[in-house]
Steps between C-alpha positions, in 0.01 A plus 500: 500500500323415839577179672220265584342358813280193453225436758177314544217512749181315578195700635589416863818694456362799314499723823875446530540577131306827524632630831861402498638344171363727224531839674870431573620388154820701439567713203687324219294182525189374312282239664382191320203411725268201476190410684466126573209299614425457862590126516601531859165604679670640801805650338705367790842349455492126413125456567286318236568625154815682583717277266268550208517880554873481519514304175330789327751739656792293364335493156518876503868492595563260206323740272735776618806280443385422144410861423773714664853542375630671823477424862155575664336504840241257618313607808200386706261776580548490886803729414554866539789680323696774674847595381507273196633610167570332159872526578440258790398231251800586278748483784372169633492330164842611363783242468702461813846333507430358158161346598166630369205477736201310367270555791509707826236432763398655824617316810214308663606327830793341318309413197476680175179698475297454171304803595761764415770436245730648233484259203724484192329356194711202413483128457581437863214696642267359240596152608473564871161669492364236266581247773335724758180520290497120453548442880284782648190278532684213662673734763188731521766776503725671247743570780531140600511380140783744426718441819409133548505368154596725206809669655666164611459374140649820358755570760807490277319652200369828627654800673263590783570712807329716764429862477620725783284446812538871598372633164250222422322443834236273638406501868189381685513745796351846476739609793801445282705795386524517124847532337601856419559423125202268449421423141217248539287375787332163434233393756547134430569383854141575604205266414171651415400815299390702799819438696720569197309835456556594865866421478560690176297796620719506814830489315386767257407730785835457673694576180289796404507635860884515509 
């Protein structure tokens, strides 16, 4: 049975969806994709309407938690997959030293990224993302609602950790050299659709030109 990647997009992000995200979906995964309303007119991080859009995104994550029985991926669409396989999800979410991971997130300048995650459907992830949904409008950001509110409240009740920075990579400079065994590139350090596209095009060209 294929594993699942959950994702959503608004019209502003459809170019990224069509050019990078969908063409790179690896074998062994099915995509649960939802179009959400353009509640943030510019589509720019934390501009007006961003929190409302992120609340819709978190609702999709909660649907996945309620529907799935095995760990799944949530991904923003400013992502391109490279050497990523279903076994990567299995390896990251298997018990380690007696502890079972509930959530693994991409590193984001010391914070947990809510834009690329491995999620185990369980009561702990349901609770934390319910908090994020409730706070997204107040913080105007799912990222800030997660790191600044929900995680401190759930700190002792959820097993959350970072994904490897070498395999699950985000960088804002097109002059950077992509890691040799890159699994995922996430263009989340760049603000604005055009700049994201330029960055992701550049990284793709470097990897395919090796």
